[in-house]
Backbone atoms as SQL, in Angstrom:
CREATE TABLE atoms (id INTEGER PRIMARY KEY, chain TEXT, resi INTEGER, resn TEXT, atom TEXT, x REAL, y REAL, z REAL);
INSERT INTO atoms VALUES
  (1, 'A', 1, 'UNK', 'N', 9.906, 0.281, 40.165),
  (2, 'A', 1, 'UNK', 'CA', 10.311, -0.854, 39.412),
  (3, 'A', 1, 'UNK', 'C', 9.616, -0.880, 38.069),
  (4, 'A', 2, 'UNK', 'N', 9.898, -1.895, 37.265),
  (5, 'A', 2, 'UNK', 'CA', 9.298, -1.991, 35.937),
  (6, 'A', 2, 'UNK', 'C', 7.794, -2.243, 36.040),
  (7, 'A', 3, 'UNK', 'N', 7.078, -1.687, 35.085),
  (8, 'A', 3, 'UNK', 'CA', 5.639, -1.928, 35.021),
  (9, 'A', 3, 'UNK', 'C', 5.217, -1.907, 33.551),
  (10, 'A', 4, 'UNK', 'N', 4.049, -2.438, 33.302),
  (11, 'A', 4, 'UNK', 'CA', 3.523, -2.416, 31.945),
  (12, 'A', 4, 'UNK', 'C', 2.120, -1.832, 31.981),
  (13, 'A', 5, 'UNK', 'N', 1.723, -1.256, 30.878),
  (14, 'A', 5, 'UNK', 'CA', 0.377, -0.718, 30.743),
  (15, 'A', 5, 'UNK', 'C', -0.019, -0.799, 29.286),
  (16, 'A', 6, 'UNK', 'N', -1.286, -0.988, 29.064),
  (17, 'A', 6, 'UNK', 'CA', -1.796, -0.993, 27.694),
  (18, 'A', 6, 'UNK', 'C', -2.853, 0.093, 27.584),
  (19, 'A', 7, 'UNK', 'N', -2.706, 0.899, 26.585),
  (20, 'A', 7, 'UNK', 'CA', -3.661, 1.968, 26.353),
  (21, 'A', 7, 'UNK', 'C', -3.975, 2.027, 24.872),
  (22, 'A', 8, 'UNK', 'N', -5.252, 2.190, 24.523),
  (23, 'A', 8, 'UNK', 'CA', -5.561, 2.343, 23.092),
  (24, 'A', 8, 'UNK', 'C', -4.933, 3.632, 22.568),
  (25, 'A', 9, 'UNK', 'N', -4.436, 3.555, 21.360),
  (26, 'A', 9, 'UNK', 'CA', -3.793, 4.705, 20.747),
  (27, 'A', 9, 'UNK', 'C', -4.606, 5.102, 19.526),
  (28, 'A', 10, 'UNK', 'N', -4.970, 6.345, 19.468),
  (29, 'A', 10, 'UNK', 'CA', -5.641, 6.861, 18.278),
  (30, 'A', 10, 'UNK', 'C', -4.548, 7.308, 17.321),
  (31, 'A', 11, 'UNK', 'N', -4.392, 6.574, 16.242),
  (32, 'A', 11, 'UNK', 'CA', -3.353, 6.908, 15.265),
  (33, 'A', 11, 'UNK', 'C', -3.729, 8.195, 14.549),
  (34, 'A', 12, 'UNK', 'N', -2.731, 8.930, 14.164),
  (35, 'A', 12, 'UNK', 'CA', -2.954, 10.159, 13.419),
  (36, 'A', 12, 'UNK', 'C', -3.252, 9.872, 11.964),
  (37, 'A', 13, 'UNK', 'N', -3.337, 10.915, 11.216),
  (38, 'A', 13, 'UNK', 'CA', -3.581, 10.806, 9.783),
  (39, 'A', 13, 'UNK', 'C', -2.295, 10.408, 9.071),
  (40, 'A', 14, 'UNK', 'N', -2.395, 9.772, 7.911),
  (41, 'A', 14, 'UNK', 'CA', -1.194, 9.440, 7.153),
  (42, 'A', 14, 'UNK', 'C', -0.312, 10.673, 6.976),
  (43, 'A', 15, 'UNK', 'N', 0.976, 10.455, 7.172),
  (44, 'A', 15, 'UNK', 'CA', 1.934, 11.556, 7.056),
  (45, 'A', 15, 'UNK', 'C', 2.235, 12.214, 8.386),
  (46, 'A', 16, 'UNK', 'N', 1.400, 11.969, 9.410),
  (47, 'A', 16, 'UNK', 'CA', 1.699, 12.475, 10.748),
  (48, 'A', 16, 'UNK', 'C', 2.636, 11.500, 11.439),
  (49, 'A', 17, 'UNK', 'N', 3.179, 11.915, 12.570),
  (50, 'A', 17, 'UNK', 'CA', 4.134, 11.080, 13.289),
  (51, 'A', 17, 'UNK', 'C', 3.603, 10.732, 14.663),
  (52, 'A', 18, 'UNK', 'N', 3.995, 9.560, 15.150),
  (53, 'A', 18, 'UNK', 'CA', 3.537, 9.039, 16.424),
  (54, 'A', 18, 'UNK', 'C', 4.745, 8.641, 17.252),
  (55, 'A', 19, 'UNK', 'N', 4.737, 9.005, 18.522),
  (56, 'A', 19, 'UNK', 'CA', 5.774, 8.565, 19.439),
  (57, 'A', 19, 'UNK', 'C', 5.120, 8.332, 20.794),
  (58, 'A', 20, 'UNK', 'N', 5.747, 7.562, 21.652),
  (59, 'A', 20, 'UNK', 'CA', 5.208, 7.287, 22.986),
  (60, 'A', 20, 'UNK', 'C', 6.117, 7.933, 24.030),
  (61, 'A', 21, 'UNK', 'N', 5.488, 8.548, 25.011),
  (62, 'A', 21, 'UNK', 'CA', 6.235, 9.163, 26.110),
  (63, 'A', 21, 'UNK', 'C', 5.612, 8.748, 27.425),
  (64, 'A', 22, 'UNK', 'N', 6.394, 8.797, 28.469),
  (65, 'A', 22, 'UNK', 'CA', 5.915, 8.543, 29.827),
  (66, 'A', 22, 'UNK', 'C', 6.048, 9.846, 30.607),
  (67, 'A', 23, 'UNK', 'N', 5.065, 10.129, 31.458),
  (68, 'A', 23, 'UNK', 'CA', 5.084, 11.335, 32.287),
  (69, 'A', 23, 'UNK', 'C', 4.928, 10.925, 33.739),
  (70, 'A', 24, 'UNK', 'N', 5.844, 11.392, 34.599),
  (71, 'A', 24, 'UNK', 'CA', 5.737, 11.059, 36.018),
  (72, 'A', 24, 'UNK', 'C', 4.856, 12.073, 36.745),
  (73, 'A', 25, 'UNK', 'N', 4.667, 11.875, 38.041),
  (74, 'A', 25, 'UNK', 'CA', 3.772, 12.717, 38.841),
  (75, 'A', 25, 'UNK', 'C', 4.229, 14.173, 38.888),
  (76, 'A', 26, 'UNK', 'N', 5.507, 14.432, 38.634),
  (77, 'A', 26, 'UNK', 'CA', 6.026, 15.797, 38.654),
  (78, 'A', 26, 'UNK', 'C', 5.953, 16.473, 37.279),
  (79, 'A', 27, 'UNK', 'N', 5.435, 15.736, 36.293),
  (80, 'A', 27, 'UNK', 'CA', 5.314, 16.305, 34.958),
  (81, 'A', 27, 'UNK', 'C', 6.531, 16.107, 34.076),
  (82, 'A', 28, 'UNK', 'N', 7.519, 15.352, 34.557),
  (83, 'A', 28, 'UNK', 'CA', 8.701, 15.060, 33.741),
  (84, 'A', 28, 'UNK', 'C', 8.326, 14.014, 32.697),
  (85, 'A', 29, 'UNK', 'N', 8.785, 14.206, 31.475),
  (86, 'A', 29, 'UNK', 'CA', 8.473, 13.245, 30.421),
  (87, 'A', 29, 'UNK', 'C', 9.740, 12.591, 29.891),
  (88, 'A', 30, 'UNK', 'N', 9.545, 11.415, 29.370),
  (89, 'A', 30, 'UNK', 'CA', 10.638, 10.666, 28.764),
  (90, 'A', 30, 'UNK', 'C', 10.090, 9.935, 27.546),
  (91, 'A', 31, 'UNK', 'N', 10.712, 10.171, 26.398),
  (92, 'A', 31, 'UNK', 'CA', 10.318, 9.465, 25.181),
  (93, 'A', 31, 'UNK', 'C', 10.877, 8.058, 25.247),
  (94, 'A', 32, 'UNK', 'N', 10.018, 7.045, 25.012),
  (95, 'A', 32, 'UNK', 'CA', 10.522, 5.672, 25.044),
  (96, 'A', 32, 'UNK', 'C', 10.207, 4.887, 23.787),
  (97, 'A', 33, 'UNK', 'N', 9.883, 5.600, 22.717),
  (98, 'A', 33, 'UNK', 'CA', 9.735, 4.923, 21.427),
  (99, 'A', 33, 'UNK', 'C', 10.283, 5.832, 20.341),
  (100, 'A', 34, 'UNK', 'N', 10.681, 5.218, 19.270),
  (101, 'A', 34, 'UNK', 'CA', 11.131, 6.008, 18.122),
  (102, 'A', 34, 'UNK', 'C', 9.934, 6.702, 17.499),
  (103, 'A', 35, 'UNK', 'N', 10.158, 7.857, 16.931),
  (104, 'A', 35, 'UNK', 'CA', 9.118, 8.589, 16.232),
  (105, 'A', 35, 'UNK', 'C', 8.852, 7.861, 14.908),
  (106, 'A', 36, 'UNK', 'N', 7.594, 7.503, 14.673),
  (107, 'A', 36, 'UNK', 'CA', 7.234, 6.697, 13.509),
  (108, 'A', 36, 'UNK', 'C', 6.149, 7.395, 12.702),
  (109, 'A', 37, 'UNK', 'N', 6.331, 7.423, 11.380),
  (110, 'A', 37, 'UNK', 'CA', 5.312, 8.022, 10.515),
  (111, 'A', 37, 'UNK', 'C', 4.119, 7.081, 10.407),
  (112, 'A', 38, 'UNK', 'N', 2.920, 7.633, 10.488),
  (113, 'A', 38, 'UNK', 'CA', 1.696, 6.851, 10.362),
  (114, 'A', 38, 'UNK', 'C', 1.518, 6.468, 8.890),
  (115, 'A', 39, 'UNK', 'N', 1.423, 5.170, 8.635),
  (116, 'A', 39, 'UNK', 'CA', 1.226, 4.685, 7.273),
  (117, 'A', 39, 'UNK', 'C', -0.242, 4.769, 6.892),
  (118, 'A', 40, 'UNK', 'N', -0.520, 5.113, 5.653),
  (119, 'A', 40, 'UNK', 'CA', -1.906, 5.117, 5.208),
  (120, 'A', 40, 'UNK', 'C', -2.404, 3.688, 5.002),
  (121, 'A', 41, 'UNK', 'N', -3.699, 3.509, 5.044),
  (122, 'A', 41, 'UNK', 'CA', -4.265, 2.213, 4.666),
  (123, 'A', 41, 'UNK', 'C', -3.925, 2.006, 3.196),
  (124, 'A', 42, 'UNK', 'N', -3.522, 0.803, 2.807),
  (125, 'A', 42, 'UNK', 'CA', -3.142, 0.609, 1.405),
  (126, 'A', 42, 'UNK', 'C', -4.329, 0.707, 0.457),
  (127, 'A', 43, 'UNK', 'N', -4.064, 1.175, -0.746),
  (128, 'A', 43, 'UNK', 'CA', -5.025, 1.103, -1.834),
  (129, 'A', 43, 'UNK', 'C', -4.937, -0.331, -2.347),
  (130, 'A', 44, 'UNK', 'N', -6.041, -0.944, -2.684),
  (131, 'A', 44, 'UNK', 'CA', -6.039, -2.369, -2.984),
  (132, 'A', 44, 'UNK', 'C', -6.456, -2.658, -4.421),
  (133, 'A', 45, 'UNK', 'N', -5.630, -3.454, -5.123),
  (134, 'A', 45, 'UNK', 'CA', -5.944, -3.931, -6.474),
  (135, 'A', 45, 'UNK', 'C', -6.574, -5.312, -6.319),
  (136, 'A', 46, 'UNK', 'N', -7.812, -5.454, -6.789),
  (137, 'A', 46, 'UNK', 'CA', -8.548, -6.703, -6.594),
  (138, 'A', 46, 'UNK', 'C', -8.959, -7.390, -7.897),
  (139, 'A', 47, 'UNK', 'N', -8.548, -6.824, -9.041),
  (140, 'A', 47, 'UNK', 'CA', -8.883, -7.460, -10.312),
  (141, 'A', 47, 'UNK', 'C', -7.827, -7.105, -11.357),
  (142, 'A', 48, 'UNK', 'N', -7.934, -7.721, -12.523),
  (143, 'A', 48, 'UNK', 'CA', -6.975, -7.487, -13.603),
  (144, 'A', 48, 'UNK', 'C', -7.527, -6.547, -14.666),
  (145, 'A', 49, 'UNK', 'N', -8.620, -5.870, -14.381),
  (146, 'A', 49, 'UNK', 'CA', -9.205, -4.942, -15.348),
  (147, 'A', 49, 'UNK', 'C', -8.242, -3.802, -15.642),
  (148, 'A', 50, 'UNK', 'N', -8.348, -3.228, -16.841),
  (149, 'A', 50, 'UNK', 'CA', -7.527, -2.083, -17.212),
  (150, 'A', 50, 'UNK', 'C', -7.917, -0.844, -16.413),
  (151, 'A', 51, 'UNK', 'N', -9.186, -0.720, -16.069),
  (152, 'A', 51, 'UNK', 'CA', -9.652, 0.467, -15.338),
  (153, 'A', 51, 'UNK', 'C', -10.876, 0.090, -14.516),
  (154, 'A', 52, 'UNK', 'N', -11.347, 1.053, -13.738),
  (155, 'A', 52, 'UNK', 'CA', -12.529, 0.839, -12.914),
  (156, 'A', 52, 'UNK', 'C', -12.163, 0.434, -11.502),
  (157, 'A', 53, 'UNK', 'N', -13.174, 0.306, -10.648),
  (158, 'A', 53, 'UNK', 'CA', -12.935, -0.027, -9.245),
  (159, 'A', 53, 'UNK', 'C', -12.117, -1.306, -9.090),
  (160, 'A', 54, 'UNK', 'N', -11.128, -1.272, -8.204),
  (161, 'A', 54, 'UNK', 'CA', -10.295, -2.438, -7.941),
  (162, 'A', 54, 'UNK', 'C', -9.140, -2.628, -8.904),
  (163, 'A', 55, 'UNK', 'N', -9.026, -1.775, -9.919),
  (164, 'A', 55, 'UNK', 'CA', -7.953, -1.932, -10.912),
  (165, 'A', 55, 'UNK', 'C', -6.675, -1.223, -10.456),
  (166, 'A', 56, 'UNK', 'N', -5.560, -1.624, -11.041),
  (167, 'A', 56, 'UNK', 'CA', -4.285, -0.955, -10.773),
  (168, 'A', 56, 'UNK', 'C', -4.365, 0.506, -11.193),
  (169, 'A', 57, 'UNK', 'N', -4.977, 0.783, -12.328),
  (170, 'A', 57, 'UNK', 'CA', -5.102, 2.166, -12.805),
  (171, 'A', 57, 'UNK', 'C', -5.859, 3.014, -11.773),
  (172, 'A', 58, 'UNK', 'N', -6.974, 2.488, -11.260),
  (173, 'A', 58, 'UNK', 'CA', -7.756, 3.233, -10.258),
  (174, 'A', 58, 'UNK', 'C', -6.924, 3.479, -9.006),
  (175, 'A', 59, 'UNK', 'N', -6.109, 2.501, -8.610),
  (176, 'A', 59, 'UNK', 'CA', -5.266, 2.667, -7.421),
  (177, 'A', 59, 'UNK', 'C', -4.209, 3.745, -7.645),
  (178, 'A', 60, 'UNK', 'N', -3.583, 3.774, -8.826),
  (179, 'A', 60, 'UNK', 'CA', -2.586, 4.806, -9.126),
  (180, 'A', 60, 'UNK', 'C', -3.256, 6.178, -9.177),
  (181, 'A', 61, 'UNK', 'N', -4.430, 6.253, -9.811),
  (182, 'A', 61, 'UNK', 'CA', -5.147, 7.534, -9.864),
  (183, 'A', 61, 'UNK', 'C', -5.507, 8.008, -8.460),
  (184, 'A', 62, 'UNK', 'N', -5.946, 7.096, -7.601),
  (185, 'A', 62, 'UNK', 'CA', -6.283, 7.465, -6.211),
  (186, 'A', 62, 'UNK', 'C', -5.046, 7.912, -5.447),
  (187, 'A', 63, 'UNK', 'N', -3.909, 7.253, -5.690),
  (188, 'A', 63, 'UNK', 'CA', -2.676, 7.656, -4.989),
  (189, 'A', 63, 'UNK', 'C', -2.248, 9.054, -5.421),
  (190, 'A', 64, 'UNK', 'N', -2.532, 9.415, -6.664),
  (191, 'A', 64, 'UNK', 'CA', -2.171, 10.746, -7.156),
  (192, 'A', 64, 'UNK', 'C', -3.045, 11.843, -6.558),
  (193, 'A', 65, 'UNK', 'N', -4.241, 11.499, -6.121),
  (194, 'A', 65, 'UNK', 'CA', -5.152, 12.520, -5.592),
  (195, 'A', 65, 'UNK', 'C', -5.289, 12.471, -4.075),
  (196, 'A', 66, 'UNK', 'N', -4.549, 11.572, -3.425),
  (197, 'A', 66, 'UNK', 'CA', -4.578, 11.460, -1.970),
  (198, 'A', 66, 'UNK', 'C', -3.281, 12.035, -1.422),
  (199, 'A', 67, 'UNK', 'N', -3.365, 13.043, -0.550),
  (200, 'A', 67, 'UNK', 'CA', -2.138, 13.649, -0.019),
  (201, 'A', 67, 'UNK', 'C', -1.273, 12.637, 0.741),
  (202, 'A', 68, 'UNK', 'N', 0.024, 12.814, 0.645),
  (203, 'A', 68, 'UNK', 'CA', 0.970, 11.980, 1.394),
  (204, 'A', 68, 'UNK', 'C', 1.396, 10.741, 0.649),
  (205, 'A', 69, 'UNK', 'N', 2.316, 10.049, 1.260),
  (206, 'A', 69, 'UNK', 'CA', 2.861, 8.811, 0.712),
  (207, 'A', 69, 'UNK', 'C', 1.779, 7.736, 0.730),
  (208, 'A', 70, 'UNK', 'N', 1.687, 6.954, -0.341),
  (209, 'A', 70, 'UNK', 'CA', 0.680, 5.911, -0.462),
  (210, 'A', 70, 'UNK', 'C', 1.327, 4.559, -0.702),
  (211, 'A', 71, 'UNK', 'N', 0.526, 3.498, -0.498),
  (212, 'A', 71, 'UNK', 'CA', 0.968, 2.134, -0.778),
  (213, 'A', 71, 'UNK', 'C', -0.149, 1.429, -1.527),
  (214, 'A', 72, 'UNK', 'N', 0.222, 0.697, -2.575),
  (215, 'A', 72, 'UNK', 'CA', -0.743, -0.081, -3.354),
  (216, 'A', 72, 'UNK', 'C', -0.418, -1.560, -3.145),
  (217, 'A', 73, 'UNK', 'N', -1.401, -2.301, -2.622),
  (218, 'A', 73, 'UNK', 'CA', -1.272, -3.734, -2.395),
  (219, 'A', 73, 'UNK', 'C', -2.167, -4.481, -3.375),
  (220, 'A', 74, 'UNK', 'N', -1.948, -5.794, -3.478),
  (221, 'A', 74, 'UNK', 'CA', -2.698, -6.637, -4.406),
  (222, 'A', 74, 'UNK', 'C', -3.403, -7.757, -3.657),
  (223, 'A', 75, 'UNK', 'N', -4.610, -8.078, -4.094),
  (224, 'A', 75, 'UNK', 'CA', -5.358, -9.232, -3.602),
  (225, 'A', 75, 'UNK', 'C', -6.300, -9.666, -4.721),
  (226, 'A', 76, 'UNK', 'N', -5.702, -10.216, -5.784),
  (227, 'A', 76, 'UNK', 'CA', -6.449, -10.621, -6.969),
  (228, 'A', 76, 'UNK', 'C', -6.781, -12.110, -6.839),
  (229, 'A', 77, 'UNK', 'N', -8.067, -12.453, -6.775),
  (230, 'A', 77, 'UNK', 'CA', -8.442, -13.859, -6.611),
  (231, 'A', 77, 'UNK', 'C', -7.897, -14.744, -7.728),
  (232, 'A', 78, 'UNK', 'N', -7.454, -15.943, -7.340),
  (233, 'A', 78, 'UNK', 'CA', -7.015, -16.939, -8.311),
  (234, 'A', 78, 'UNK', 'C', -5.569, -16.845, -8.737),
  (235, 'A', 79, 'UNK', 'N', -4.883, -15.769, -8.396),
  (236, 'A', 79, 'UNK', 'CA', -3.475, -15.633, -8.794),
  (237, 'A', 79, 'UNK', 'C', -2.586, -16.348, -7.785),
  (238, 'A', 80, 'UNK', 'N', -1.524, -16.932, -8.286),
  (239, 'A', 80, 'UNK', 'CA', -0.575, -17.605, -7.412),
  (240, 'A', 80, 'UNK', 'C', 0.624, -18.070, -8.209),
  (241, 'A', 81, 'UNK', 'N', 1.568, -18.723, -7.550),
  (242, 'A', 81, 'UNK', 'CA', 2.745, -19.232, -8.246),
  (243, 'A', 81, 'UNK', 'C', 2.337, -20.143, -9.406),
  (244, 'A', 82, 'UNK', 'N', 2.933, -19.917, -10.547),
  (245, 'A', 82, 'UNK', 'CA', 2.623, -20.716, -11.729),
  (246, 'A', 82, 'UNK', 'C', 1.373, -20.256, -12.466),
  (247, 'A', 83, 'UNK', 'N', 0.613, -19.370, -11.868),
  (248, 'A', 83, 'UNK', 'CA', -0.607, -18.848, -12.494),
  (249, 'A', 83, 'UNK', 'C', -0.786, -17.378, -12.102),
  (250, 'A', 84, 'UNK', 'N', 0.147, -16.530, -12.578),
  (251, 'A', 84, 'UNK', 'CA', 0.079, -15.128, -12.161),
  (252, 'A', 84, 'UNK', 'C', -1.135, -14.403, -12.729),
  (253, 'A', 85, 'UNK', 'N', -1.570, -13.393, -12.009),
  (254, 'A', 85, 'UNK', 'CA', -2.607, -12.495, -12.518),
  (255, 'A', 85, 'UNK', 'C', -1.945, -11.619, -13.573),
  (256, 'A', 86, 'UNK', 'N', -2.562, -11.488, -14.736),
  (257, 'A', 86, 'UNK', 'CA', -1.999, -10.681, -15.809),
  (258, 'A', 86, 'UNK', 'C', -2.902, -9.466, -16.025),
  (259, 'A', 87, 'UNK', 'N', -2.314, -8.279, -15.850),
  (260, 'A', 87, 'UNK', 'CA', -3.023, -7.026, -16.086),
  (261, 'A', 87, 'UNK', 'C', -2.558, -6.511, -17.441),
  (262, 'A', 88, 'UNK', 'N', -3.440, -6.577, -18.435),
  (263, 'A', 88, 'UNK', 'CA', -3.133, -6.084, -19.780),
  (264, 'A', 88, 'UNK', 'C', -3.616, -4.637, -19.883),
  (265, 'A', 89, 'UNK', 'N', -2.684, -3.712, -19.901),
  (266, 'A', 89, 'UNK', 'CA', -3.035, -2.302, -19.995),
  (267, 'A', 89, 'UNK', 'C', -3.421, -1.959, -21.429),
  (268, 'A', 90, 'UNK', 'N', -4.523, -1.242, -21.588),
  (269, 'A', 90, 'UNK', 'CA', -4.979, -0.827, -22.914),
  (270, 'A', 90, 'UNK', 'C', -4.395, 0.514, -23.318),
  (271, 'A', 91, 'UNK', 'N', -3.889, 1.265, -22.334),
  (272, 'A', 91, 'UNK', 'CA', -3.235, 2.549, -22.586),
  (273, 'A', 91, 'UNK', 'C', -2.214, 2.772, -21.478),
  (274, 'A', 92, 'UNK', 'N', -1.354, 3.760, -21.673),
  (275, 'A', 92, 'UNK', 'CA', -0.331, 4.038, -20.673),
  (276, 'A', 92, 'UNK', 'C', -0.970, 4.398, -19.339),
  (277, 'A', 93, 'UNK', 'N', -0.304, 4.005, -18.275),
  (278, 'A', 93, 'UNK', 'CA', -0.755, 4.346, -16.925),
  (279, 'A', 93, 'UNK', 'C', -0.529, 5.829, -16.682),
  (280, 'A', 94, 'UNK', 'N', -1.294, 6.425, -15.754),
  (281, 'A', 94, 'UNK', 'CA', -1.033, 7.821, -15.401),
  (282, 'A', 94, 'UNK', 'C', 0.345, 7.948, -14.766),
  (283, 'A', 95, 'UNK', 'N', 0.944, 9.106, -14.900),
  (284, 'A', 95, 'UNK', 'CA', 2.242, 9.369, -14.287),
  (285, 'A', 95, 'UNK', 'C', 2.051, 9.414, -12.772),
  (286, 'A', 96, 'UNK', 'N', 2.915, 8.743, -12.046),
  (287, 'A', 96, 'UNK', 'CA', 2.881, 8.788, -10.588),
  (288, 'A', 96, 'UNK', 'C', 3.372, 10.168, -10.168),
  (289, 'A', 97, 'UNK', 'N', 2.557, 10.888, -9.389),
  (290, 'A', 97, 'UNK', 'CA', 2.850, 12.278, -9.071),
  (291, 'A', 97, 'UNK', 'C', 3.362, 12.519, -7.657),
  (292, 'A', 98, 'UNK', 'N', 3.374, 11.487, -6.834),
  (293, 'A', 98, 'UNK', 'CA', 3.904, 11.628, -5.471),
  (294, 'A', 98, 'UNK', 'C', 4.371, 10.263, -5.001),
  (295, 'A', 99, 'UNK', 'N', 5.064, 10.204, -3.864),
  (296, 'A', 99, 'UNK', 'CA', 5.612, 8.915, -3.424),
  (297, 'A', 99, 'UNK', 'C', 4.532, 7.840, -3.255),
  (298, 'A', 100, 'UNK', 'N', 4.777, 6.688, -3.862),
  (299, 'A', 100, 'UNK', 'CA', 3.872, 5.539, -3.741),
  (300, 'A', 100, 'UNK', 'C', 4.703, 4.266, -3.844),
  (301, 'A', 101, 'UNK', 'N', 4.372, 3.283, -3.027),
  (302, 'A', 101, 'UNK', 'CA', 4.982, 1.965, -3.117),
  (303, 'A', 101, 'UNK', 'C', 3.957, 1.034, -3.741),
  (304, 'A', 102, 'UNK', 'N', 4.317, 0.410, -4.845),
  (305, 'A', 102, 'UNK', 'CA', 3.451, -0.583, -5.487),
  (306, 'A', 102, 'UNK', 'C', 4.051, -1.940, -5.135),
  (307, 'A', 103, 'UNK', 'N', 3.365, -2.674, -4.237),
  (308, 'A', 103, 'UNK', 'CA', 3.937, -3.865, -3.614),
  (309, 'A', 103, 'UNK', 'C', 3.346, -5.149, -4.173),
  (310, 'A', 104, 'UNK', 'N', 3.943, -5.647, -5.258),
  (311, 'A', 104, 'UNK', 'CA', 3.491, -6.892, -5.859),
  (312, 'A', 104, 'UNK', 'C', 3.652, -8.089, -4.934),
  (313, 'A', 105, 'UNK', 'N', 4.591, -8.016, -3.988),
  (314, 'A', 105, 'UNK', 'CA', 4.803, -9.112, -3.039),
  (315, 'A', 105, 'UNK', 'C', 3.663, -9.219, -2.027),
  (316, 'A', 106, 'UNK', 'N', 2.752, -8.243, -2.006),
  (317, 'A', 106, 'UNK', 'CA', 1.612, -8.308, -1.093),
  (318, 'A', 106, 'UNK', 'C', 0.528, -9.266, -1.585),
  (319, 'A', 107, 'UNK', 'N', 0.598, -9.680, -2.863),
  (320, 'A', 107, 'UNK', 'CA', -0.394, -10.606, -3.425),
  (321, 'A', 107, 'UNK', 'C', -0.309, -11.944, -2.694),
  (322, 'A', 108, 'UNK', 'N', -1.448, -12.421, -2.133),
  (323, 'A', 108, 'UNK', 'CA', -1.423, -13.734, -1.480),
  (324, 'A', 108, 'UNK', 'C', -0.854, -14.803, -2.412),
  (325, 'A', 109, 'UNK', 'N', -0.018, -15.660, -1.864),
  (326, 'A', 109, 'UNK', 'CA', 0.623, -16.719, -2.637),
  (327, 'A', 109, 'UNK', 'C', 2.014, -16.360, -3.112),
  (328, 'A', 110, 'UNK', 'N', 2.415, -15.104, -2.923),
  (329, 'A', 110, 'UNK', 'CA', 3.757, -14.694, -3.356),
  (330, 'A', 110, 'UNK', 'C', 4.791, -15.498, -2.580),
  (331, 'A', 111, 'UNK', 'N', 5.709, -16.136, -3.307),
  (332, 'A', 111, 'UNK', 'CA', 6.764, -16.922, -2.662),
  (333, 'A', 111, 'UNK', 'C', 8.130, -16.611, -3.260),
  (334, 'A', 112, 'UNK', 'N', 8.288, -15.410, -3.771),
  (335, 'A', 112, 'UNK', 'CA', 9.541, -15.017, -4.394),
  (336, 'A', 112, 'UNK', 'C', 9.465, -14.997, -5.908),
  (337, 'A', 113, 'UNK', 'N', 8.463, -15.668, -6.456),
  (338, 'A', 113, 'UNK', 'CA', 8.243, -15.658, -7.901),
  (339, 'A', 113, 'UNK', 'C', 7.063, -14.746, -8.200),
  (340, 'A', 114, 'UNK', 'N', 7.067, -14.071, -9.353),
  (341, 'A', 114, 'UNK', 'CA', 5.979, -13.138, -9.668),
  (342, 'A', 114, 'UNK', 'C', 4.612, -13.820, -9.672),
  (343, 'A', 115, 'UNK', 'N', 3.637, -13.153, -9.031),
  (344, 'A', 115, 'UNK', 'CA', 2.256, -13.625, -9.065),
  (345, 'A', 115, 'UNK', 'C', 1.339, -12.554, -9.651),
  (346, 'A', 116, 'UNK', 'N', 1.908, -11.400, -9.996),
  (347, 'A', 116, 'UNK', 'CA', 1.187, -10.344, -10.699),
  (348, 'A', 116, 'UNK', 'C', 2.078, -9.875, -11.838),
  (349, 'A', 117, 'UNK', 'N', 1.525, -9.825, -13.032),
  (350, 'A', 117, 'UNK', 'CA', 2.273, -9.379, -14.205),
  (351, 'A', 117, 'UNK', 'C', 1.512, -8.230, -14.844),
  (352, 'A', 118, 'UNK', 'N', 2.211, -7.144, -15.148),
  (353, 'A', 118, 'UNK', 'CA', 1.595, -5.996, -15.810),
  (354, 'A', 118, 'UNK', 'C', 2.203, -5.894, -17.197),
  (355, 'A', 119, 'UNK', 'N', 1.336, -5.908, -18.206),
  (356, 'A', 119, 'UNK', 'CA', 1.798, -5.794, -19.588),
  (357, 'A', 119, 'UNK', 'C', 1.381, -4.429, -20.126),
  (358, 'A', 120, 'UNK', 'N', 2.354, -3.712, -20.632),
  (359, 'A', 120, 'UNK', 'CA', 2.079, -2.377, -21.185),
  (360, 'A', 120, 'UNK', 'C', 1.424, -2.506, -22.549),
  (361, 'A', 121, 'UNK', 'N', 0.820, -1.423, -23.044),
  (362, 'A', 121, 'UNK', 'CA', 0.158, -1.492, -24.360),
  (363, 'A', 121, 'UNK', 'C', 1.094, -1.962, -25.471),
  (364, 'A', 122, 'UNK', 'N', 2.388, -1.660, -25.351),
  (365, 'A', 122, 'UNK', 'CA', 3.327, -2.047, -26.410),
  (366, 'A', 122, 'UNK', 'C', 3.646, -3.543, -26.372),
  (367, 'A', 123, 'UNK', 'N', 3.369, -4.219, -25.242),
  (368, 'A', 123, 'UNK', 'CA', 3.656, -5.656, -25.162),
  (369, 'A', 123, 'UNK', 'C', 2.389, -6.491, -25.174),
  (370, 'A', 124, 'UNK', 'N', 1.230, -5.836, -25.231),
  (371, 'A', 124, 'UNK', 'CA', -0.045, -6.545, -25.218),
  (372, 'A', 124, 'UNK', 'C', -0.519, -6.764, -26.649),
  (373, 'A', 125, 'UNK', 'N', -0.933, -7.966, -26.942),
  (374, 'A', 125, 'UNK', 'CA', -1.485, -8.275, -28.248),
  (375, 'A', 125, 'UNK', 'C', -2.996, -8.195, -28.160),
  (376, 'A', 126, 'UNK', 'N', -3.598, -7.401, -29.034),
  (377, 'A', 126, 'UNK', 'CA', -5.045, -7.272, -29.055),
  (378, 'A', 126, 'UNK', 'C', -5.587, -7.969, -30.295),
  (379, 'A', 127, 'UNK', 'N', -6.543, -8.864, -30.083),
  (380, 'A', 127, 'UNK', 'CA', -7.188, -9.527, -31.220),
  (381, 'A', 127, 'UNK', 'C', -8.306, -8.640, -31.719),
  (382, 'A', 128, 'UNK', 'N', -8.498, -8.633, -33.034),
  (383, 'A', 128, 'UNK', 'CA', -9.581, -7.831, -33.612),
  (384, 'A', 128, 'UNK', 'C', -10.634, -8.702, -34.208);
């Protein structure tokens, strides 16, 4: 009859695949889950700085040097609806060299309206 079991699963490295199978006493196996690619831990943007730790630039640079598909999430303190975090880029961002998802909707407070804004050097006004 039906039964349930819980077992800890050691996830593979990003880019590897995971599936679940059942094996009976005779060694017969049956796959009972879809094969799923292991997602990497997201790279996290935590400030609006142009560069340095926690910046969008640092996250893009890290995604370019980390094998496999990457994801960049946001958690910039103080940003929210009506008061978006503004990242003023001082120079062009590095070219994205492999698959990466940059998920602005991951910023806490996102409700369908932008809470993170990125301004390129051509749209940023610099005071002298």
